[in-house]
LOMARDREN-721378 format. One record per residue (C-alpha): y, x, z; residue in three letters. Coordinates in steps of 0.001 Angstrom, whole numbers, padded with zeros to 6 digits, always signed. Layout:
! LOMARDREN-721378
YXZALA ...
//
This chain:
! LOMARDREN-721378
+003465-010387-021630MET +004379-006756-021807GLU +006751-007521-024555ASN +009071-009222-021835ASN +009759-005754-020564PHE +011114-003924-023663ILE +014125-002315-022116VAL +015822+000850-023121ASN +016302+003828-020858GLU +019802+003034-019655ASN +018690-000449-019152GLU +015980+000769-016767LYS +018416+003034-014874ARG +020806-000126-014176VAL +017656-002476-013407LEU +016444+000230-010900LYS +019941+000350-009282GLN +019720-003600-008774ILE +015963-003409-007537PHE +017039-000652-004949ASN +020351-001938-003894ASN +020643-005728-002614SER +023683-007630-004166ASN +025288-004548-006032ILE +028453-004667-008097SER +028759-003354-011612ARG +031540-001022-010387THR +029117+000528-007864GLN +026459+000665-010446ILE +028948+002659-012761SER +029585+005146-009993LYS +026045+005552-009097ASN +024963+006306-012592LEU +028203+007931-013765GLU +028481+005631-016862LEU +031774+003793-017728ASN +032293+000411-016675LYS +032221-000876-020490ALA +028726+000459-021030THR +027342-000997-017735ILE +028668-004512-018824SER +027347-004377-022072ASN +023821-003277-020410ILE +024125-006105-017846LEU +025004-008441-020418ASN +021667-007708-022241ASN +019794-007743-019002LEU +021207-011222-018152LYS +020268-012407-022019HIS +016636-011037-021126LYS +016748-013098-017750SER +016105-010269-015741LEU +019131-010255-013473VAL +021306-012690-012064ASN +024859-012856-010860GLU +025180-014049-007221VAL +028696-014543-006342GLY +031429-012407-005314GLU +031753-009320-002911GLY +034996-008321-000930ASN +037918-007145-002601SER +039447-003662-001991THR +042092-002729+000492LYS +044598-002826-001997SER +043579-006452-003251GLY +042760-006961-006781GLY +039651-009036-008150ARG +036587-009601-006151LYS +033614-007737-007762PRO +030609-009803-009264ILE +027553-009141-007409LEU +024195-008819-009142LEU +020469-009402-008111GLU +017153-009161-009654ILE +016104-012776-011044ASN +013349-013549-008589GLN +011916-016400-010878LYS +011559-014383-013957TYR +007787-014105-013234GLY +005388-013246-010675TYR +002457-010717-010032TYR -000816-010883-007938ILE -001949-008186-005944SER -005921-007847-004726MET -007628-006024-001971ASP -011087-005945-002335LEU -012299-005267+001297THR -016072-005257+002468TYR -016110-008973+003240ASP -013333-010767+001546TYR -011049-010580-001341VAL -007498-011025-000188GLU -004881-012239-002909LEU -001123-011801-002600MET +001187-013536-005081TYR +004700-011767-005367ASN +007940-012951-007212TYR +009566-010594-009894PHE +011736-009126-006916ASP +008578-008548-004677ALA +009239-011434-002399ALA +006013-013008-001186ILE +005240-016330-002819LEU +002005-017095-001152LYS -001315-015197+000034GLN -004985-016445-000065ASP -008319-015001+001334SER -011892-015754-000035TYR -015070-014589+001570GLU -017612-012814-000460LEU -021054-014265-000702ASN -022562-010886-002007ASP -021461-007565-003091LYS -021684-007903-006855ASN -018435-007389-008992VAL -019594-010347-011121SER -019704-012604-008243SER -015985-011448-007126ILE -014887-011790-010809LEU -016149-015458-010596GLN -014165-016085-007322ILE -011091-014809-009204LEU -011749-017096-012266LYS -012279-020100-010122SER -009164-019654-008149ASN -006499-017963-010180ILE -004922-020239-012651ASN -003307-018052-015200VAL -001443-020678-017064SER +000294-021618-013607GLU +003901-020389-013541LYS +005156-021413-009948TYR +008394-022453-011108ASP +008966-019093-013049THR +010195-018261-016516LEU +007079-016195-017802HIS +004429-016869-015188GLY +002143-014262-014428LEU +003203-010894-015493LEU +000311-008228-014049GLY -002293-007651-011415ILE -003133-004793-009180SER -006532-004284-007710ILE -007015-002197-004409SER -010458-000793-003841ILE -011881+001098-000959HIS -013132+003992-003286GLY -012454+006430-005867ILE -010218+005489-009228VAL -009796+008432-011803ASP -006670+009104-013843ASP -007946+006891-016738GLU -008217+003839-014292GLN -012165+003999-014091ASN -013969+003375-011027ILE -015646+006325-010002ILE -017036+005368-006512ASN -017031+001913-005094LEU -019173+002205-001822PRO -019321-001372-000774PHE -019767-003377-003866HIS -022043-003389-007023LYS -020524-002942-010431ASN -023097-004235-012866GLU -021439-004265-016214LYS -017952-003782-017753ARG -015314-002197-015607THR -013642-004543-013517PHE -010097-003511-014861THR -011513-004713-018451ASP -012760-007902-017099GLU -009662-008744-015303LEU -007595-007890-018487LYS -009717-010202-020518SER -009470-012970-018125PHE -005599-012844-017340THR -004544-011372-020462ASN -001663-009246-018675VAL -001487-005628-017665PRO -003874-004315-014743VAL -003457-001434-012281VAL -006372-000243-010058ILE -005943+002103-007360GLU -007298+003201-004049ASN -006282+001259-000988GLU -004812+004141+001059ALA -002927+005401-002021ASN -001192+001890-002253LEU -000227+001843+001538SER +001294+005274+000754ALA +003278+003948-002118LEU +004358+000909+000002TYR +005583+003118+002879GLU +007441+005645+000597LYS +008968+002608-001127SER +010826+001263+001847LEU +014437+001613+002356TYR +014061+003140+006055ILE +011971+006048+004463ASN +014227+006667+001516SER +015111+010234+002978ASN +011489+011117+003533ILE +010121+013287+000737ASN +006560+014047+002248ASN +004375+011545+004121LEU +000733+010645+004665ILE -000776+007180+005267THR -004139+007485+007254LEU -006201+004351+006660SER -009015+004077+009245ILE -011142+001015+008686HIS -014776+001044+007428LYS -014111+004421+006090GLY -011268+006948+006684ILE -008883+007786+003651GLY -005338+009291+003151ALA -002546+008418+000814GLY -000745+011675+000109ILE +003008+011785-000979ILE +004314+014984-002090ILE +007982+015454-003254ASN +008302+011401-003348LYS +005208+011403-005769LYS +001693+010439-005039LEU -000628+013123-005387TYR -004127+012014-006561ARG -005830+015246-007227GLY -007445+016356-010404SER -009598+013074-010700ASN -008165+010752-008087GLY -010224+012142-005194GLU -007439+013646-003213ALA -007223+011959+000273GLY -010970+011425+000656GLU -010967+012731+004256ILE -013630+010590+005452GLY -015842+012916+003597LYS -014938+015957+005608THR -018134+017336+007416LEU -018034+017848+011163VAL -020865+019437+013237LEU -022051+017026+016015GLU -024310+017535+018619SER -027450+015287+018755ILE -028868+016556+021985ASN -028764+019984+024055ASN -030661+021886+021431ASN -029804+020381+017937ASP -026633+020018+016017ASN -026188+018254+012718GLU -023287+017644+010124TYR -021922+014337+009586TYR -019004+012750+007573LYS -016359+012382+009920ILE -015985+008717+008942GLU -019626+008123+009887ASP -018710+009000+013661ILE -015237+008100+014072CYS -013929+005467+011666SER -013164+002012+013318GLN -016554+000511+012215ASP -018432+003576+013497ALA -016727+003238+016798LEU -017614-000537+016969ILE -021241+000200+016071GLN -021478+002974+018614LYS -020235+000570+021422ILE -022495-002244+020231ASN -025373+000053+020336ASN -024711+001407+023955LYS -024014-002173+025078LEU -027058-003861+023394GLY -024862-006519+022148ILE -022826-007384+019149THR -019219-007386+019782LEU -016678-009156+017435THR -013320-006920+016762PHE -011783-009558+019238THR -014271-009335+021920GLU -013964-005480+021653LEU -010213-005819+022539ILE -010804-008021+025366GLN -013708-005560+026871TYR -011264-002846+026699TYR -008432-004567+028250ASN -010881-005860+030980ASP -011831-002004+031671GLY -015170-001865+030617ASN -016349+001857+031206SER -018355+002011+028102ILE -015695+000760+025765VAL -013178+002851+027418ALA -015071+005978+027016HIS -015685+005641+023485GLU -012323+004812+022855ILE -011178+007974+024621LYS -013651+009903+022229GLN -012049+008159+019424PHE -008698+009300+020510ILE -009735+012842+020872ASN -011166+013026+017268ARG -008274+011048+015640MET -005932+013735+017460THR -007772+016507+015896VAL -007947+015072+012523LEU -004153+014381+012465ILE -003503+017912+013823HIS -005524+019338+010844ASN -003803+016958+008313LEU -000426+018052+009727ASN -001601+021868+009420THR -002732+021255+005797GLN +000191+019246+004274PHE +002897+019646+006697ASN +004424+016276+005857PRO +007663+014457+007286ASP +005682+011844+008742ALA +002104+010312+009269ILE +001591+006520+009211TYR -001639+005170+010600ILE -003005+001886+009311ASN -005904+000859+011652CYS -006225-002720+012884PRO -007705-001221+016307LEU -004630+001084+017010ILE -002437-002081+015845ASN -003958-004035+018596GLU -003815-001398+021265LEU -000825+000657+020530PRO -001400+002844+023630ASN -004011+004416+021594ILE -001131+005915+019574LEU +000806+007026+022518ASN -002174+008808+023752GLU -002888+010568+020439ILE +000866+011528+020382LYS +000644+012955+023920GLU -002613+014948+022979GLN -001041+016068+019576PHE +001796+017884+021667SER -000743+020305+023283TYR -002162+021230+019598PHE +001013+021383+017858SER +003556+024336+018282GLN +005501+023729+014882GLY +008689+021581+014273SER +008340+018114+015273PRO +007263+015420+012787PHE +007118+011829+013034GLN +003789+009766+013871LEU +003896+005858+013415HIS +001760+002973+012815LEU +002309+002029+009168THR +005281-000458+008811THR +003085-003623+007805ASN -000484-003104+008978VAL -001664-006215+007501LYS -000128-006472+004230GLN +000913-002641+003359ALA -002219-002389+000717THR -001214-005439-000797LEU +002631-004769-001130LEU +001912-001101-002341GLY -000369-002944-005108GLY +002690-005166-005904THR +004782-002276-006291LEU +002440-000472-008307ALA +002074-003233-011017ILE +005631-003793-010961MET +006396-000051-011811GLN +003864-000241-014455LYS +004967-003060-016229THR +008651-002099-016138LEU +007844+001640-016562ASN +010308+002350-013844ILE +009076+004823-010963ASN +010570+004891-007532ASN +011366+001241-007007ILE +012301+000428-003385GLN +011212-002557-001474MET +013072-004330+001365ASN +010059-006305+002643ILE +008464-005612+006198LYS 
//
């Protein structure tokens, strides 16, 4: 399938313009790339011949009149991608057309933590011969894991699942016969946030992923920073000194005491019951004192963590991906209020991620798109 993407450097530049600018004219592409119109026309003819782009009608003529410009867009039905998020309990699958528009989304519960069982679920539910009314069908797959991936696409750490045999990537390549990319979920969330049109002027950002653990996706100068072996952003492993009682202190990983799952577990232990996530929200809204106290502690710790991240990396913005804060947005307001007491520097932006439920999957779509096309910094207009 990779042969479908044989395009030269100028064709890549033009494709990127069409990806990043909805319904753009060849005249505007010529101006943006500083290439003459004849060259752009030849390139576009090649891209149309390869079915990568379509003409979509006419734009407005200039004030002086003249012919209306022909507008161009990515051919949505060229093919599709699958992005997968391997969570603790589920495999989430998103199918996206060639222009990243969402085709469909599926979710499958995991019966056990073995990678072989996960692969069996995928083989049972992904029909690699299905084209979904596209020209070339499946073009590539991305895998999001809550763990560490090195620069050679090897899984270094997979904390919630057992990888018994060949690498996950090799198994999927063998099964699907398409390119596969694997990446940490916080990194993919950061790639998604960076790619949005609304963030096009942001050079440095961090996405803070707070779920079962705590991880950070770090963008520096518009590029994902992975560290020397893919371990950058593993801030949940940061050690903190925690009081056990009046006399003893002990070091804990910060994600063991203030991740979302750690918070829920602590509340359940104090209440002596097992609350679901939905019930926890209800207890908080009903004013339960234990829940309110523990969430206040969570706010305090998150504020310090965000302050430290801001001090260390000085980003333009930090985006938080946390279901709890998404459901209780006043938590973010309290974090912002406390943060103002710590920070004496220039203001920076602190937001919930633009799409809490789908950021990781859409980041995966972006990653496999850029891999198959060999084009960096493609932007998305999906929220």
